[in-house]
N, C-alpha and C positions, 0 to 999 in steps of 0.2 A: 432603606429607598436609595436609590442614585440620586447624585445631586452634581448638578452640570452648572457653570459660571458662564457668562455671555459677557462679552466685551463692548463697548458702548455702540461699534456702526451696528453690531446684530440688533440692538433693540431700536437704532434709529432707522434700520430699513425692515425689522419685524413688527412693528409698534408705532411709528411716528407713519411708517409707508413714505420714507422718502429716501431719495438716492442722487448721487450726483449724474450726467451724463455719461453713459457709459457702464454705470452699474444697475440699471433698472431691472435686470433679473435677480439682483441680490434683494429684493424687498420680496419677490415669489420663493426664493430659497429659507430666509430667515423666517417668513410667518410659517412655510411646511414645519422647520424646524423645530418651533413653538407647537406647534400642532403634534409633531411626532412627541415631543415632549411629553406634552399634557396627554396624549392616549396612552402614552405608554408607563404615565405615573412617575417617571421622574422627574425631580424636582428642579427647579430654575430659581439661581441666584444671580442676582445683579448687585455686584457689591456697590454701596454707598457713594463712592468714589467715581460709578459710571452713571450712578444718577447724578451728580453734581457735574460731570462735565455735559450731560444733555441738557438740564435748567440753564446753564452759562450760556446755550445759545435760542433760550425760549424766554419770550417777552414774559415779564416778571408778576405780570395779572396770572399766570398760566401757573407757576411755580405750585403753589399749594393742590391744585388740583391734579396735577401731572405726578408729584410725590406721592399723594395718595394712592394715585391710580396704582401706581409702581409697587407699594406695600399690598394693595389688594392682591395682585394677580403673580407677584412673585417674591422671593425671600430676599430681602434688600437689608443686609449686613454691614454694619460700621466698620470702618479701619479700626482696631481696639490694638490692644497690650500683643494678644497673639500675633495678630497679623505683623505689628509692628517688628517682632522679633526675626521674623521672617524675608520682612523687607530689609532689616541692616546685616542680614548674612545675603542677602542678595547684593545689596548694596558696597558690601566688604569685597564680594566677587567678582565685580563689574568690569573689573580692571583686566579680565581675562578675555571681556567682548572685546572685538575690535572694534575701535571707535568709527562710527558713523556720523559726520557731522549732519547728516541729511534727518536727524534726530535729537531734538532740543534736549538737553537735562531735564526740563520741566513734563516734555511726553516722556522720559524716560522713567521719572519719579510716577507718574501716573500709572505707568505698564506697570512699575514693581509693586505699587501699592494694590491693584487689580489683580496681580497673581498672587502678592502675599495674601490678602484676603481669601481669596479661593482657596489656595493649600490651608491657610487655619481652619476654615470651616468645612476642610474636607470633600472639597468638589472632584469628582473625578476627572474631569478634563474643563479647558477654558476654549469657547468658540469663539474664533476670532480672525480676521482677515488681515488684523493688522501686521505688516511685517515687522514691525519695531518689537511689537507685543512677544512676536514669535520667537523672533530674535535672542530676546533677553530672557524668557520664558520657558523655552523649549527643556532647560537643562533639570528644570524641577517641578514641571507640571505637564502633560498631554495637551497641546496646541492640537486643536481642530477645525480645519475650514468648514464652510457651509459644508452639508450633504447636498447629493445631488436629487433633484426630486422624482421620485420612482413614479412610473407613471400607473395609477391606480387604475386596474382592471374593470370596468363597466356592466350591466348585465349585456349590454350589445354585444360587449368583446368577446364573452364567452359565448355567444350562440352561432 
């Protein structure tokens, strides 16, 4: 069975249905991606680091319910020793990445941890619209943007 990984903003758009101005179309695309994966029997992994990033923006009274929901709906692997091995390799090689002062060290570490978890679990790809993650992870795993929404032919269209 195929396994894909979702980055933080895919969950924010597709599960929480939240977007900043100019990103409203991302909500429908993320929901579409989730539905296509579920329809096609593709397992969706959401690393625990992603869940942590989302929990930071939620009221603490919602933490348990959100965490339980994520575990029921998706595979939520921890950042473990196997992921740490991938992380360390990526971190050692980061000098090869051009310095980008717009991306903080903390953001880079989170991106590496998400990527390392996906690699350790054998994910086919990471769906992400994050420029930093794409920049850092593209040499290690396939990074894919949200797909375009395919127009479903209705019965009326076929007449």
